Legacy VTK file of the C-alpha trace (Angstrom):
# vtk DataFile Version 3.0
C-alpha trace
ASCII
DATASET POLYDATA
POINTS 230 float
0.534 84.635 117.282
-3.081 85.751 117.477
-4.344 89.311 117.859
-7.743 90.878 117.235
-6.270 93.058 114.509
-5.051 91.489 111.301
-1.351 90.752 111.076
0.254 91.753 107.801
2.227 89.162 105.899
5.944 89.890 106.262
8.338 87.493 104.541
11.645 86.894 106.333
14.766 85.155 105.068
14.925 81.493 106.093
16.779 81.754 109.430
18.477 78.355 109.231
19.493 76.377 106.208
21.287 73.026 106.069
23.221 72.864 102.809
23.888 69.130 102.773
25.049 67.001 99.902
22.943 64.016 98.860
25.310 61.740 100.757
25.166 63.891 103.871
21.374 63.945 103.718
21.224 60.160 103.539
23.696 59.860 106.422
21.712 62.293 108.577
18.460 60.484 107.792
20.010 57.111 108.628
21.400 58.438 111.915
18.000 59.740 112.980
16.352 56.476 111.953
18.871 54.545 114.036
18.185 56.812 116.998
14.418 56.435 116.767
14.689 52.672 116.305
16.038 52.539 119.865
12.863 54.197 121.185
10.546 51.850 123.036
7.382 52.413 125.016
7.789 51.111 128.569
5.444 50.659 131.518
8.140 50.163 134.135
9.804 53.360 135.318
12.639 54.011 137.740
11.911 56.444 140.581
14.989 58.468 139.575
13.998 62.153 139.374
14.122 64.014 136.073
15.090 67.713 136.241
12.282 70.126 135.486
14.369 71.979 132.904
14.740 68.788 130.840
10.956 68.417 130.613
10.619 72.118 129.826
13.155 71.827 126.986
11.289 68.862 125.495
7.998 70.741 125.638
9.661 73.773 124.039
10.582 71.425 121.192
6.941 70.316 120.933
5.950 73.982 120.752
7.979 74.420 117.554
5.671 72.067 115.631
3.796 73.436 112.608
0.128 74.204 113.120
-2.911 75.440 111.229
-2.595 79.224 110.692
0.213 79.084 113.309
-2.435 79.149 116.061
-0.498 76.525 118.052
-3.696 74.965 119.474
-2.106 72.986 122.294
-1.347 73.175 125.976
0.872 70.891 128.043
0.509 70.312 131.770
3.612 68.695 133.310
2.831 67.052 136.640
5.403 65.928 139.195
3.277 66.524 142.301
2.731 63.082 143.915
-0.789 63.856 145.116
-1.926 65.073 141.693
-0.383 61.991 140.087
-2.246 59.828 142.605
-5.520 61.515 141.683
-4.858 61.020 137.975
-4.022 57.340 138.500
-7.163 56.717 140.555
-9.437 58.361 137.985
-7.689 56.691 135.051
-7.918 53.246 136.629
-11.616 53.778 137.266
-12.173 54.444 133.563
-9.883 51.585 132.557
-11.757 49.139 134.807
-14.991 49.998 132.993
-13.218 49.540 129.674
-11.823 46.090 130.451
-14.940 44.895 132.289
-17.415 45.376 129.475
-17.184 48.718 127.691
-14.590 47.509 125.191
-15.659 45.163 122.367
-14.080 41.706 122.342
-12.183 42.498 119.138
-10.456 45.445 120.804
-9.535 43.438 123.892
-8.162 40.653 121.719
-6.007 43.159 119.833
-4.544 44.336 123.154
-3.633 40.854 124.419
-0.147 40.742 122.794
0.624 44.150 124.314
-0.132 42.971 127.850
-2.179 45.952 129.026
-4.755 45.938 131.804
-6.675 48.263 134.120
-3.815 48.686 136.625
-1.696 51.779 135.842
1.025 52.074 138.529
3.281 53.946 136.108
1.035 56.986 136.514
2.467 57.361 140.013
5.935 55.840 139.604
7.006 57.892 136.569
8.522 61.170 137.787
6.534 63.245 135.286
3.150 63.033 133.635
2.748 65.347 130.664
-0.914 65.810 129.830
-1.545 67.119 126.312
-4.598 69.279 125.653
-5.948 70.380 122.277
-7.458 73.865 122.244
-10.776 73.743 120.399
-10.804 77.541 120.238
-8.778 80.429 121.582
-9.804 83.517 123.480
-8.636 87.099 123.383
-7.998 89.053 126.573
-11.555 90.421 126.469
-13.036 86.913 126.405
-14.137 86.817 122.776
-13.328 83.627 120.929
-11.418 82.906 117.772
-11.388 79.691 115.753
-8.452 77.294 115.666
-7.794 75.246 112.538
-6.620 71.665 112.014
-6.568 71.162 115.772
-6.188 67.333 115.914
-3.599 67.328 113.146
-1.569 70.163 114.673
-1.638 68.737 118.182
-0.771 65.277 116.884
2.355 66.646 115.197
3.332 68.432 118.422
2.940 65.185 120.379
5.235 63.445 117.899
7.833 66.177 118.382
7.523 65.745 122.155
7.994 61.976 122.084
11.066 62.360 119.854
12.489 65.069 122.136
12.005 62.929 125.245
13.819 60.054 123.564
16.634 62.363 122.454
16.988 63.400 126.114
17.477 59.768 127.141
13.998 59.328 128.593
11.280 56.788 127.989
7.579 57.521 127.833
4.255 55.766 127.727
1.284 57.290 125.866
-1.910 56.646 127.789
-5.423 57.522 126.615
-8.114 56.571 129.129
-11.599 57.099 127.772
-13.293 59.383 128.661
-10.657 61.847 129.844
-12.834 64.667 131.150
-11.417 64.050 134.627
-8.104 65.509 133.446
-9.758 68.836 132.619
-11.212 68.983 136.116
-8.182 67.670 138.026
-5.758 70.003 136.269
-8.033 73.045 136.199
-8.043 73.522 132.443
-10.785 75.478 130.619
-13.625 73.852 128.691
-12.042 75.115 125.472
-9.363 72.443 125.855
-9.810 68.738 125.197
-7.393 66.286 126.880
-5.834 63.991 124.293
-3.123 62.017 126.021
-1.135 61.396 129.174
2.578 60.829 128.593
4.260 59.155 131.553
7.923 60.183 131.320
11.080 59.076 133.064
13.976 56.655 133.083
13.102 53.019 132.446
13.387 50.686 135.414
16.403 48.328 135.407
14.031 45.394 134.881
11.789 47.159 132.332
10.410 44.957 129.587
8.622 45.503 126.304
6.122 43.176 124.607
7.585 41.164 121.772
4.669 42.273 119.595
5.824 45.891 119.903
9.042 45.062 118.057
7.147 44.008 114.940
7.009 46.978 112.594
5.528 47.039 109.114
8.133 46.901 106.328
8.670 49.936 104.152
6.792 48.203 101.322
3.595 48.342 103.406
3.854 51.948 104.562
5.223 53.677 101.471
4.009 54.165 97.917
6.483 55.941 95.640
5.274 57.803 92.574
8.509 59.309 91.212
LINES 1 231
230 0 1 2 3 4 5 6 7 8 9 10 11 12 13 14 15 16 17 18 19 20 21 22 23 24 25 26 27 28 29 30 31 32 33 34 35 36 37 38 39 40 41 42 43 44 45 46 47 48 49 50 51 52 53 54 55 56 57 58 59 60 61 62 63 64 65 66 67 68 69 70 71 72 73 74 75 76 77 78 79 80 81 82 83 84 85 86 87 88 89 90 91 92 93 94 95 96 97 98 99 100 101 102 103 104 105 106 107 108 109 110 111 112 113 114 115 116 117 118 119 120 121 122 123 124 125 126 127 128 129 130 131 132 133 134 135 136 137 138 139 140 141 142 143 144 145 146 147 148 149 150 151 152 153 154 155 156 157 158 159 160 161 162 163 164 165 166 167 168 169 170 171 172 173 174 175 176 177 178 179 180 181 182 183 184 185 186 187 188 189 190 191 192 193 194 195 196 197 198 199 200 201 202 203 204 205 206 207 208 209 210 211 212 213 214 215 216 217 218 219 220 221 222 223 224 225 226 227 228 229
């Protein structure tokens, strides 16, 4: 944590240690892979409520992510209020309409065609929770003076990955949404100028008739994403 006075380095014994054999490691890795292979991004959500404590637990998981100098430069706003979700949808669709009606280059729009996206974002109201992720450009002490955060995009990106994995582990689906620009989220949610909105995660149970685009099932083989130098 951050204080105005320097914190002394104090080494502690590793609090948790998994002493697994090579075979157990491979089994654990394969189990997690199998779990994450069942994760799919959906745009069709059921109106079934999701308990607040489930969302809180998932965000607590995100908060355990590593970060530059342990500054933890992130903030999460979890929104279930229907009126606030309506405001977010209206503002997001306004930005998305501009994107699809001329702001986006043809190459980008062509790349999106197999995914089936468009300016209409009903999931921003139907999903029981919207988790808006903010990156903190800098922090502030109680007296208002600033301190620098380090590796902010990298740190917040790792935390978002933790959050998506935690939501899936809890049996929920989510949809990352990044309207551009996103300044309206800062204003709607009353966040300070020190924070930059990075993503909206619509979270909930998938609708019974939820679908996914076929293109989303096509993942690069390990030969294209891994170079081994052992």
